[in-house]
C-alpha positions in Angstrom: -55.8 305.8 -69.2 -57.8 302.7 -68.5 -55.8 302.0 -65.3 -57.4 305.0 -63.7 -60.8 303.4 -64.2 -60.0 299.9 -63.0 -62.9 299.6 -60.5 -65.4 300.8 -63.1 -64.0 298.4 -65.7 -64.2 295.4 -63.4 -67.8 296.1 -62.3 -68.8 296.7 -65.9 -67.1 293.5 -67.1 -68.6 291.3 -64.3 -72.2 292.5 -65.0 -71.7 292.3 -68.7 -70.5 288.7 -68.5 -73.3 287.8 -66.1 -76.0 288.9 -68.5 -74.1 287.2 -71.4 -74.3 284.0 -69.5 -78.0 284.5 -69.0 -78.3 284.9 -72.8 -76.9 281.4 -73.3 -79.0 279.9 -70.5 -82.1 281.4 -72.0 -82.3 278.6 -74.6 -83.4 276.3 -71.7 -85.8 278.9 -70.2 -89.4 277.9 -71.1 -87.7 275.5 -73.5 -89.6 274.1 -76.4 -89.1 270.7 -77.8 -87.6 272.1 -80.9 -86.3 275.7 -81.1 -85.7 275.3 -84.8 -89.0 276.9 -85.7 -89.5 280.6 -86.4 -92.4 280.8 -84.0 -90.0 279.6 -81.3 -86.7 281.2 -82.2 -88.0 284.4 -83.5 -91.2 284.9 -81.4 -90.4 283.0 -78.2 -93.3 280.5 -78.8 -95.8 283.4 -78.9 -96.4 282.7 -75.2 -94.9 285.6 -73.2 -97.1 286.9 -70.4 -97.6 290.4 -69.0 -94.4 290.9 -67.1 -92.1 289.4 -69.7 -93.7 291.4 -72.5 -93.5 294.6 -70.4 -89.8 294.2 -69.8 -89.2 293.0 -73.4 -91.0 295.8 -75.1 -89.7 298.4 -72.7 -86.2 297.1 -73.1 -86.6 297.3 -76.8 -87.9 300.8 -77.0 -85.8 302.5 -74.3 -82.3 301.7 -75.4 -78.7 302.4 -74.5 -78.7 305.1 -77.1 -81.7 306.7 -75.3 -79.8 306.7 -72.1 -76.9 308.7 -73.5 -78.5 310.6 -76.5 -81.5 312.3 -74.9 -79.6 313.9 -72.1 -76.8 314.8 -74.6 -79.4 316.6 -76.7 -80.6 318.6 -73.7 -77.0 319.3 -72.8 -76.3 320.7 -76.2 -79.5 322.1 -77.5 -81.8 322.7 -74.6 -85.5 322.1 -74.5 -85.7 320.6 -78.0 -84.3 317.4 -76.5 -87.5 316.9 -74.5 -89.3 315.9 -77.8 -88.7 312.2 -76.8 -90.8 312.5 -73.7 -94.2 313.6 -75.3 -93.9 311.3 -78.2 -93.4 308.3 -75.9 -96.5 309.4 -74.0 -98.9 310.0 -76.9 -97.8 306.8 -78.7 -99.6 304.3 -76.4 -103.1 305.7 -76.8 -102.5 305.9 -80.6 -101.4 302.2 -80.9 -103.6 300.6 -78.2 -106.2 299.3 -80.5 -104.0 299.0 -83.6 -101.6 296.5 -82.0 -104.5 294.4 -80.6 -105.9 294.0 -84.1 -102.4 293.1 -85.5 -101.9 290.5 -82.7 -105.3 288.9 -83.5 -104.9 288.7 -87.3 -101.2 287.6 -87.0 -102.1 284.7 -84.5 -105.0 283.6 -86.6 -102.9 283.3 -89.8 -99.5 282.6 -88.3 -97.9 285.9 -89.4 -94.4 286.6 -88.1 -93.8 290.0 -89.7 -95.9 293.0 -90.7 -95.0 292.3 -94.3 -96.7 288.8 -93.9 -99.9 290.7 -93.0 -99.6 293.1 -96.0 -99.1 290.1 -98.3 -102.3 288.5 -97.2 -104.4 291.6 -96.8 -103.6 293.2 -100.2 -102.7 290.0 -102.1 -99.5 291.7 -103.3 -96.1 290.0 -103.0 -94.5 293.2 -104.4 -96.0 295.4 -101.7 -94.9 292.9 -99.1 -91.4 292.9 -100.5 -91.3 296.7 -100.3 -92.5 296.7 -96.7 -89.9 294.1 -95.8 -87.0 295.9 -97.5 -88.1 299.2 -95.9 -88.2 297.6 -92.5 -84.7 296.1 -92.9 -83.1 299.3 -94.2 -84.7 301.4 -91.4 -83.6 298.9 -88.7 -79.9 298.6 -89.6 -78.8 302.1 -88.5 -80.9 301.6 -85.3 -78.8 298.6 -84.4 -75.6 300.6 -85.1 -76.8 303.3 -82.7 -76.8 300.8 -79.8 -73.0 300.6 -80.4 -72.8 304.4 -80.0 -74.0 304.1 -76.5 -71.5 301.4 -75.6 -68.7 303.4 -77.3 -69.5 306.4 -75.2 -69.1 304.3 -72.0 -65.8 302.7 -73.2 -64.4 306.1 -74.2 -65.2 307.4 -70.7 -63.4 304.4 -69.1 -60.4 305.0 -71.3 -60.8 301.7 -73.2 -59.6 303.0 -76.5 -56.8 302.3 -78.9 -54.8 304.1 -81.6 -55.8 302.2 -84.6 -59.4 301.8 -85.9 -59.6 298.1 -85.0 -58.0 298.5 -81.6 -60.4 301.3 -80.7 -63.4 299.3 -81.6 -62.1 295.8 -80.4 -64.2 295.8 -77.2 -67.4 296.6 -79.2 -66.5 293.8 -81.7 -66.1 291.3 -78.8 -69.3 292.4 -77.2 -71.3 292.0 -80.4 -69.6 288.7 -81.1 -71.0 287.4 -77.7 -74.4 288.9 -78.5 -74.4 287.2 -81.9 -73.5 283.8 -80.3 -76.3 283.8 -77.7 -78.9 285.3 -80.0 -78.1 282.5 -82.5 -78.6 279.9 -79.8 -81.5 281.3 -77.8 -83.4 283.6 -80.2 -85.9 286.0 -78.7 -85.7 284.3 -75.3 -82.3 285.8 -74.7 -83.2 289.5 -74.8 -86.5 288.6 -73.0 -84.5 287.2 -70.0 -81.8 289.8 -70.1 -84.4 292.6 -70.2 -85.2 291.9 -66.5 -81.7 292.7 -65.5 -81.2 295.6 -67.9 -84.3 297.5 -66.8 -83.8 296.8 -63.1 -80.3 298.3 -63.3 -81.5 301.3 -65.2 -84.4 302.0 -62.8 -82.0 301.7 -59.8 -79.3 304.0 -61.4 -81.8 306.7 -62.4 -83.7 306.8 -59.1 -80.4 307.1 -57.2 -79.2 309.8 -59.6 -82.3 312.0 -59.4 -82.1 312.0 -55.6 -78.3 312.2 -55.1 -77.4 314.7 -57.9 -79.7 317.5 -56.8 -78.5 317.1 -53.2 -74.9 317.4 -54.3 -75.5 320.2 -56.9 -77.6 322.5 -54.8 -81.1 321.4 -55.8 -83.1 321.4 -59.0 -83.4 325.1 -58.9 -79.6 325.5 -59.1 -79.5 322.9 -61.9 -82.0 324.7 -64.0 -80.4 328.1 -63.3 -77.0 326.7 -64.5 -78.6 325.4 -67.7 -80.4 328.7 -68.3 -77.2 330.6 -67.9 -75.4 328.4 -70.4 -78.0 328.8 -73.1 -78.4 332.5 -72.5 -74.7 332.8 -73.5 -75.5 331.5 -77.0 -79.2 332.3 -77.7 -78.9 332.2 -81.4 -78.0 328.5 -81.6 -80.0 327.0 -78.7 -83.5 327.0 -77.3 -82.6 327.4 -73.7 -84.7 325.6 -71.1 -87.8 326.6 -73.0 -88.5 326.4 -76.8 -88.1 329.5 -78.9 -90.6 330.3 -81.6 -88.6 329.0 -84.5 -88.4 325.5 -83.1 -91.9 324.9 -81.9 -93.2 323.6 -85.3 -90.2 321.3 -85.6 -90.8 320.1 -82.0 -94.4 319.3 -82.6 -94.0 317.5 -85.9 -90.9 315.6 -84.8 -92.8 314.3 -81.7 -95.9 313.3 -83.7 -93.9 311.8 -86.5 -91.7 309.8 -84.1 -94.8 308.6 -82.3 -96.3 307.3 -85.5 -93.1 305.7 -86.6 -92.2 303.9 -83.3 -94.5 300.9 -83.6 -93.9 300.6 -87.4 -90.4 299.4 -86.7 -90.2 295.6 -87.1 -88.5 295.2 -83.7 -91.3 297.0 -81.9 -93.8 294.6 -83.4 -91.8 291.5 -82.6 -92.3 291.9 -78.9 -96.0 292.5 -79.4 -96.4 289.4 -81.6 -94.5 287.3 -79.0 -97.2 288.0 -76.3 -99.8 285.3 -75.6 -103.0 287.3 -75.7 -104.8 290.5 -76.5 -105.2 291.3 -72.8 -101.4 291.2 -72.4 -101.0 293.8 -75.0 -103.8 296.0 -73.5 -102.2 295.9 -70.1 -98.8 296.7 -71.5 -100.0 299.7 -73.5 -101.4 300.9 -70.2 -98.3 300.2 -68.1 -95.5 301.1 -70.6 -95.8 304.9 -69.9 -93.9 304.2 -66.7 -90.9 304.0 -69.0 -91.8 307.5 -70.3 -91.6 308.8 -66.7 -88.2 307.2 -66.5 -87.2 308.8 -69.8 -88.1 312.2 -68.5 -85.9 311.7 -65.5 -83.1 310.5 -67.8 -83.4 313.6 -69.9 -82.8 315.9 -66.9 -79.4 314.4 -66.5 -78.4 316.6 -69.4 -79.1 319.7 -67.3 -77.4 318.1 -64.3 -74.3 317.6 -66.4 -74.3 321.4 -67.2 -74.6 322.2 -63.5 -71.8 319.8 -62.7 -69.5 321.5 -65.2 -69.0 318.4 -67.3 -66.9 318.9 -70.4 -67.6 316.3 -73.2 -64.7 314.3 -74.6 -63.4 315.1 -78.1 -65.4 313.8 -81.0 -64.2 311.7 -83.9 -64.0 314.8 -86.2 -61.3 317.3 -85.4 -62.5 320.3 -83.6 -65.8 318.7 -82.4 -66.9 317.2 -79.1 -68.8 314.0 -78.4 -71.9 315.1 -76.3 -72.9 311.4 -76.0 -70.2 311.1 -73.3 -71.7 313.7 -70.9 -73.9 311.1 -69.0 -71.0 308.6 -68.5 -68.7 311.5 -67.5 -71.4 312.8 -65.1 -71.6 309.5 -63.3 -67.8 309.1 -63.3 -67.3 312.5 -61.7 -70.2 312.6 -59.2 -70.4 309.0 -58.0 -68.1 306.4 -56.4 -66.2 304.3 -59.0 -68.2 301.1 -58.2 -71.6 302.9 -58.8 -70.3 304.5 -61.9 -69.4 301.0 -63.1 -73.0 299.9 -62.4 -74.3 302.8 -64.4 -71.9 302.0 -67.3 -73.1 298.4 -67.2 -76.7 299.5 -67.3 -75.9 301.4 -70.5 -73.9 298.6 -72.0 -76.5 295.9 -71.2 -79.1 298.4 -72.5 -77.6 298.0 -75.9 -77.8 294.2 -75.9 -81.5 293.8 -75.5 -82.7 296.1 -78.4 -79.8 295.0 -80.7 -80.8 291.4 -80.3 -84.5 292.1 -80.9 -83.7 294.3 -83.9 -81.5 291.8 -85.5 -84.1 289.0 -85.0 -86.8 291.2 -86.5 -84.7 292.1 -89.6 -83.8 288.4 -90.0 -87.5 287.4 -89.8 -88.4 289.9 -92.5 -85.7 288.5 -94.8 -86.6 284.9 -94.2 -90.4 285.2 -94.5 -90.7 287.9 -97.2 -87.7 287.5 -99.4 -86.2 284.0 -98.9 -89.4 282.0 -98.6 -91.4 284.2 -101.1 -88.8 284.4 -103.8 -86.0 282.0 -103.2 -87.5 278.8 -101.6 -91.3 278.7 -101.4 -91.3 275.2 -100.0 -88.9 276.0 -97.1 -89.6 273.9 -94.0 -90.0 275.6 -90.5 -86.5 274.3 -89.6 -85.0 275.8 -92.8 -86.7 279.1 -92.1 -85.3 279.2 -88.6 -81.8 278.4 -89.8 -81.9 281.1 -92.5 -83.1 283.6 -89.9 -80.3 282.7 -87.5 -77.7 283.2 -90.2 -79.3 286.5 -91.4 -79.3 287.8 -87.8 -75.5 287.3 -87.7 -75.1 289.2 -91.0 -77.2 292.0 -89.7 -75.0 292.4 -86.6 -71.8 292.3 -88.7 -73.3 295.1 -90.8 -74.1 297.2 -87.7 -70.5 296.8 -86.4 -69.2 297.8 -89.8 -71.2 301.0 -89.7 -69.6 302.0 -86.4 -66.1 300.9 -87.4 -66.0 302.5 -90.8 -68.5 305.4 -90.6 -68.4 308.6 -88.5 -70.6 307.9 -85.4 -72.4 311.2 -86.0 -73.4 309.9 -89.5 -74.8 306.8 -87.8 -77.0 309.1 -85.7 -78.1 311.0 -88.8 -78.9 307.7 -90.5 -81.2 306.7 -87.7 -83.1 309.9 -88.2 -83.4 309.0 -91.8 -84.6 305.6 -90.8 -87.6 307.2 -89.0 -88.5 309.0 -92.2 -88.2 305.7 -94.2 -90.3 303.5 -91.8 -93.1 306.1 -91.7 -93.8 305.3 -95.4 -95.2 301.9 -94.3 -97.9 303.5 -92.3 -100.7 303.4 -94.9 -100.2 299.7 -95.7 -99.5 298.4 -92.2 -101.4 300.6 -89.7 -104.3 301.8 -91.9 -104.4 298.4 -93.6 -105.5 296.9 -90.2 -108.7 299.0 -90.4 -109.5 299.3 -94.1 -109.0 297.6 -97.4 -110.1 300.7 -99.3 -106.7 301.5 -100.7 -105.7 299.8 -103.9 -102.5 297.8 -103.7 -101.1 299.6 -106.7 -101.9 303.0 -105.1 -100.1 302.0 -101.9 -97.0 301.2 -103.9 -97.3 304.6 -105.7 -97.8 306.4 -102.4 -94.8 304.7 -100.9 -92.7 305.7 -103.9 -93.9 309.3 -103.7 -93.3 309.6 -100.0 -89.9 308.0 -100.1 -88.8 310.1 -103.1 -89.9 313.3 -101.5 -88.4 312.3 -98.1 -85.0 311.5 -99.6 -85.0 314.8 -101.6 -85.8 316.8 -98.5 -83.1 314.9 -96.4 -80.6 315.5 -99.1 -81.1 319.3 -98.8 -80.3 319.3 -95.1 -76.7 320.1 -94.1 -75.0 319.3 -90.8 -72.8 322.3 -89.8 -71.2 320.4 -86.9 -69.7 317.8 -89.2 -69.5 320.1 -92.3 -71.5 317.6 -94.2 -73.7 319.2 -96.9 -76.3 316.5 -97.2 -78.3 314.1 -95.1 -77.4 316.0 -92.0 -80.6 315.6 -90.0 -84.4 315.6 -90.4 -85.3 319.3 -89.8 -86.3 320.8 -93.1 -86.2 324.6 -93.5 -89.6 326.0 -94.6 -87.9 328.6 -96.7 -87.0 325.8 -99.2 -90.8 325.4 -99.7 -91.1 329.0 -100.7 -91.8 330.6 -97.3 -89.4 333.5 -97.8 -87.8 334.8 -94.7 -89.0 331.9 -92.5 -86.5 330.4 -90.1 -88.8 327.6 -89.0 -88.2 323.9 -89.7 -90.5 320.9 -90.0 -89.9 317.2 -89.6 -89.3 315.6 -92.9 -91.1 312.3 -92.1 -94.5 313.9 -91.4 -94.4 315.8 -94.7 -93.4 312.7 -96.6 -96.1 310.5 -95.2 -98.7 313.1 -95.8 -97.7 313.1 -99.5 -97.7 309.3 -99.4 -101.3 309.3 -98.2 -102.5 311.9 -100.7 -101.0 310.0 -103.6 -102.4 306.7 -102.3 -105.9 308.2 -102.2 -105.7 309.8 -105.7 -104.2 306.7 -107.4 -106.8 304.5 -105.7 -109.6 306.5 -107.2 -107.9 306.4 -110.6 -107.2 302.7 -110.6 -110.7 301.9 -109.3 -112.2 304.0 -112.1 -110.1 302.2 -114.6 -111.3 298.9 -113.0 -107.8 297.6 -112.4 -107.9 294.3 -110.4 -107.4 294.8 -106.7 -106.6 291.3 -105.6 -108.4 289.2 -103.0 -108.3 290.1 -99.3 -107.1 286.9 -97.5 -108.4 288.1 -94.1 -111.9 288.2 -92.6 -113.5 290.7 -90.2 -113.4 288.1 -87.3 -109.7 287.7 -87.8 -109.1 291.1 -86.1 -110.9 290.1 -82.9 -109.5 286.6 -82.3 -108.0 286.0 -78.9 -106.2 283.4 -76.8 -108.1 280.1 -76.9 -109.7 280.7 -80.3 -109.9 277.3 -82.0 -109.1 279.0 -85.3 -105.7 280.3 -84.2 -102.8 278.8 -86.1 -101.1 276.4 -83.7 -97.4 276.8 -83.2 -95.0 274.0 -82.4 -95.5 274.6 -78.7 -99.3 274.0 -78.9 -98.8 271.0 -81.3 -96.6 269.2 -78.8 -98.6 270.2 -75.7 -95.6 271.8 -74.2 -97.1 275.2 -73.3 -95.2 276.5 -70.2 -96.9 278.4 -67.5 -96.3 282.2 -67.7 -95.1 282.2 -64.1 -92.4 279.7 -64.7 -89.2 281.1 -63.1 -86.1 281.7 -65.0 -83.2 279.3 -64.3 -80.4 280.5 -62.0 -77.2 281.4 -63.7 
């Protein structure tokens, strides 16, 4: 019952309302003369400095779902759950130079979305439309997953109801507040809240990794307890080290996830909001600090095993909800007030990425669907208004996914989203370095990769939920003709490899047939432009000479 968790609920509610108030105040933080411009509402005036960008991008990539799902995966499956740690380490060297080039060309031409770049680079509205739709579809389940993190906390605090609506009412209220301050403040809201969110998470995790080993007999005892649990069911789990069958899946999943991470529109939104190339370079060097934090978060899954945590029942009869193990661990091992702080860190951790994701999806719709096909002469104010309304629709859709779909299916949908967004790699990431691919070939490659990826995903069951299709992203090699093999491989990496192969072959065919390729609207110098370049497209902030100093403090709430 919720009355048994009154202290936790009060602490959670106070901190949640505090950051919500910050979200509304954010509209006056570094305030522009007119926020009704997509550069201001959707990209924060393109003026964020190093610290703001670090907290914003970190808060966007390391979400509430990360806080509960990564330890839950280690709790349930063992070492396979650590895939999230290497992929968030290797990603930054991979994208260091790519994102710098994207920032330069986007600021030179005023691009707001990756699809804007593709439209100009390949002179293809159709390809840009495909990139935009792919980004929106891949982002939607990611937003819904943030609600899974909040739901795990609410379930632990006993804030549930009998009916579907009553059970999800707190989440509906939380997202209604999120929708209101995002509508008013745009990207400034999650940028300001990210400071509080990340500070809370760092404090909670640092306290946990010091206090829990002390209370549970040390890390040796924790690993021994985890090893003993997995030894009891060796056929279904890796244990604290990977078994031979899962090593290929682990490697391909880590690499595929790394390639996909900065293809998501919300990841690029924080990058495009920064004020210079140097800000991006410093952030790509400093963001691995979050990966260190992620590794410590992951170990909470083993700590939960040592503490004897039993997950709460799942939504499907006969199942358990492993996403509740971290909230239960804090509830059982810490004082109620500190558990409330941890729960608030998870809840607030959902607000930052959900806001950025909805803004990114709205920007894609506005720039690459509404303005391209519905109203070509839309003014900046009209673009901003459409984007605001679209962000509300996106949030409603995310809430509907949680209310009406099995939460486990939402998790599987996010895995599918990674496969989907990977198919934009040739046009977006490789397009920043080469114009060699024919625009028609990129469309053909996207169709081939997407078709193969969907077929492979359709073949994957989920025994836990008894669903026969779309049950994950680990494809058995025996379905490719490797008889007797029990190994699996990440669907996304196979699909994008086929995508690239088809794009190369079709490019050669179309070029031999002398099919027109369209004009490249960018120049070589565009990819090296930096802050202060006279050819940068000025936003409303520069036009009105209202550029705020990057060190301007946030207002007190």
